[in-house]
N, C-alpha and C positions, 0 to 999 in steps of 0.2 A: 196667524191668529192665535191668541192665547188659548191654552188648553181649557181654562175655566169658562171660556165663551163657547166652546164647542159642545153643544148640548148632547149630541150623540155620544161623544166620547165619555162624558159623565154618566149618562143614563145606563150604559152597559155595565157599569160597576155597582149600581145601586143594589140589584138583588144579591150580588156577590158579597157586598160589605154588611148588608142589613143583619143585625144580630150578633156581628162580630165584635170582639173587644181589642181595642187599640190602646196601649199605654203610650201617653205622649209626654216626653220630658222637654220642658221649656227652660232654656237658660234666661230667665227673666231678669236676673241681676246684671246681665251684660248686653241684652238686647235693647234698643230704643223702645220707648213706650208705644210708638206708633206700630212698630213691627209686632209687639205683643198684642196690641188691639186687633190688628188685622188677623193675626193667628187665631184668636178668640172668635172672631166673626166666622172664620172657616170651620172651626171646630163646632160652632153652633149649627152650621149647615150640615155637617157630618152627623151631629146628634139628630137633626131632623130627618134624616134618611135612615135612621135606625141603627147607627153605629153606637155601640157602647164605649164609653171612654173613661180613662183614668188619667188624670192630669198631675203630673210630678213637677213641682216648681223648684227650680235651682237658683237660689239667690234672689235678691230684690225683696220687696215687701209682699209677703204671701197674702196679707189682709187686702191690700190694694188689688192684687190678682183676682182673689175671690170676689170682690166688689165688681170688678170689671167683667167678670164671667156672668154675674147676675145681670148686669146692664146688657150683656149681649144675649140675654134670655137663655143661657145655659143653666140647667138645674143643677148647680154645683152644691156640694156639701163638704165642709171642711173635715178631713180625717184628723182625729185628735192624737192618734198614736204616731210616734216618730217612725221613720222609715226603717230604723234598726230594730223595732220592736216586733216580737213574735206575734202580737195581737193585731198587727196592721192588716194582714191579709184577710182575717175574719171580718174586721171592721169595714174593709174596702168591699168585701163581698156583701155585707149588709146594706151598705149605702147603694150599691149597684141594684141590689134586690128591691129597693124602694123606688128604682127608676131614676136615681140621681147620679151625678158625676162626682166621684171622690177627687178632691184636691189634696195632694200629699206633699208635705214640706220636706224638701231634701237639701235645704240650705247647709252648707259646709261639706257636702259630698261632691264628688267628681261625676262628670257624665259617664254613663254606662258602667259605673262601678258595681261591686258585688251585690249590694243591697238592693239596688235597682233591678238587676237581673234576677235575683231571688224572687222579687215581687212579681215581675213579669211571668216567670216560669210557674210560680205558685197559683196565679190567676188563670193561666192557660191562655194568655193573650195571643192573638194572631200576629200582631206586629208590635215592635218597639220602635217609636219614632222619636228622634232627638233633633230638637230645633236649637241650634247652637250659633254663636257668633262666628266661630270658625269651624268649617266642615272638612271634609276629606277631599282631597284633590290628588289624582294620579297622573303624572305628567301634565299638570295644569288644568285638568278637567274632572269632573265627577265621574265615577264608574257606576253606570246604571244598574248593573247587576254583576256580582262576583261571588262565586262560591266560597264559603268560609276557609276551607283548606287552601284555596289559592290566595286569598286575602292574607292568610297567616304566612305563607311563603313570601308574598311581596313585602310584608312587614319586616320579615326576618332579613331579607336581602335588599331592602329599600335603597341603600346607599350605592349598591353595585349595579342595578338594573333599572330602577325607576325612580323618578323624582316624586316623592310623596309628601304632601302637606298633611298633617294630622295622623302620622303613622301610629302614634299611641291609640288614637281613636279606632284606627283600622284594626289594630290588634285586639282591642277590647271588643269591638263588634264581632270579630271572628270567634273570640272566646265565648261570648254571649250565645252564639249560634251552636257552638260545640256543646254548650251545657244544656241546650234545649230550646232556645228561642228561635222560631222559624225564620223570621226576617227582621233585620235591624236596618232602618232608614236613618241615615245621618244627613241632616239638611242644613243649608245655609239660612238661618233664621232672619238674615238681613234682606234676603230676596223676596220681593213682593209676590204674593201668591204662591210661594213655594210649596205649601202643604197640599193645596188642591192640585197644583201641577204635578206633584209627585204621586198623588194617589190616583188621580183620574186620567192616567195615561199609561199605556202599555210599557214604555221605557222609562218614564220618570225623569227628574231633573237633578236629583241628588245622588248620593252613594247608598246603594243597597247591598247589604251582605246577606247571603241566604244560606240556610242548611237544608232545605228541601229541594223538590224538583221544580225550580222556577220555569225553566223551559224544557218542554218535554214533547216527544213525538209518540203518539198512541194510536190505537185502532180507531176507526170511525165508528161512532154509535148512531143508532137510528135517529135519536133526537138531535143529532149534529147535522143531518142531512139538509134541512131547510137553511141553516146557516152556511153551509158549504155552498149550496146553489146560489144564495144571495152573494156570497163572496166572490165567486168565480163569474157571475153573470155579466160583468162589464167585458172581461176578456172573451167570453163566448160571443157577445154582441158584436165585438171587433174582430172576431174570426181568429183569435189568437189560441182559443181552446175549442175542442170538439163539444157540440151541444150535448148535455145530458139532462135527463129528467129524474124525478124522484124514484120512480120505479127501477129504472136502469142501475142507478147507484145502489139502491136497496138490494137488488139481485145479486150484486157483486160486492156487497159491503165489506166483506174480508179482504178485498184487494186494497182498500183504502186506508191511508193514514193521514192524520192531522197534527200539525204542529200547534202547541198552545204556549202562550206566554201569559203568566199570572191568570191561568184558567180560561183564557180567551183564544179562539181559534184564529190564527194569523197566516196559516199556510196548509197545503195539502199536496198528496202525491198518491199515485196508485201503481200498482204492479199487476198487470193482466197476464196470465200465463197462457201459453200456446203448447200444451204438453206434447202434442204429435210432432211439433216442429222443434222441440227442445229449446225453446226460448220464451222470453217474456218482455212485454212492453212497459216501459216507464211512462206513464200517462197522467194526465190531470195534474201536472206540476204547476203550482201557483203559490205566490207569496203576496200578501196585501201590499199595495203600493206604498203604505205608510211604513212598511218594514223592509222595503227593498234596500240593497247595498250593505246588508249586514251578513251575507253568507248563508242566509236560511235556506235558499234555493239549493245550494250545494249540500247542505245538511240533509235536506229532504232526498236528494238524489242519492247520496251515500246510504241512507237509511233503506231506500228501496233496493239498492244494490245488495245490502246486507241480507234482505229478505230473500232475494234471488239466490244468493250463495247458500243460505240455510236450506232452501228448497233444491239445492244441487242443480240449478239452471245454468248452463254453461255460456249462454249468450243473452244480453239484454239489448233492446233497441229503443229509440225514441224518435218521435216525429215532431218536427218544429218549423215554424215559418218565421221565427223572429229570434231564437235563441241559439243560432248555429255556433256563434263564437263561444258561448258559454259551454256547450257540450264538447266542442272540439278542444278549445284551449284551456278551459278551466277543469273540465271532468275527464279529459282524456279519451273522448270518443272519436271514432273514425267515421267519415261520411262515406255512405254506400248507396247503391241505387235502390229503387223500389222493388226490384226483382228479388232482392234478399228477404223481403217481407214474407211472412206466412200468407198463403193464398187468400185466406179469408179476410186478413187485415188489408192486403193490397187492393182487394175488391172494394172494401169500404173507402179506402182512400181515393180510388178512381171515381166512385160514385159520388163522393163529397165534392169533387172539383177542386179541393185545397191543393195548393202548390207547396206542400210540406217537403222538407229535406228529411232524409233518413240518417241516423247516426247509430252506431252500435259499438258494444264493447264485449270482449270474450274474457272468460275466466279459465284458468287451468282446470283440468278435470278433477284434481284432488284438493281444490281450494276449499 
């Protein structure tokens, strides 16, 4: 199913994007009219949900683009200052202040050049999005998220390690991030629905170069608990996870960590300590089905292990009834008997009737 038809996927982003400023650069001189028209319809939808837009037109007839924008019911206003002018930023802010969408003529400039980046930084835009005839492909596919420093390394050694199409664009995107742009999305403007598919999904369909913490693991906040319960509910019902309620999680909230992608929770883990037994349990490990197979589960376990090491816990254990291969082969755990569990945890396991296997890992005393 196409992302733009997935109502839930779209709605989760609406509060996040409302009031944010996106600068969208469109290579109108090289894209077919049908592609530009569809892009404008998608931009109109973004405007309707409260996204602030600045449209930078590269090539083509800017007057035609402006007229198409009006036909798509975008409240466009033509910026009179050229992109090289020091007065453009102030004019653009004034147009935005009137609730309109500035259209900036960048004909004669290249994608992601210094003048465009200067404008994005001066406006404090959340994203720079480039819709181009040719995008960035690494080993034949877009890279949904790559840190600017890594993109720079790829661009510098592209011929030796990776096959990169659009290496100059990759280098420019990385430079833009180093200069202060949070995220640069380089999209294939020929692809139908690319703008919506990129923005309203956690992984996207184009290449995004980022300078900030795109994927993070952080402490669980109280306001996250309902979302966490909803996320793990299916696995609890299928007996893959131990049932938990709001109060139980809130009572031990410091034990929990969540993984976020683009500020959306996609996974969780907890580390429950047993101080008298000098060990801790890695529990409540879960990754959304839509994000499985990307190594996120391993990242969460490693994060929990790092927590244990910082607390100088010499042994961690995990109970599972479906991820034995993962803990044994991927994470290096050893299967042990239930007798190795702390007495209180063993009693809970026996009372639950679950047929969980027990895995453990030890750490050197001085680690």
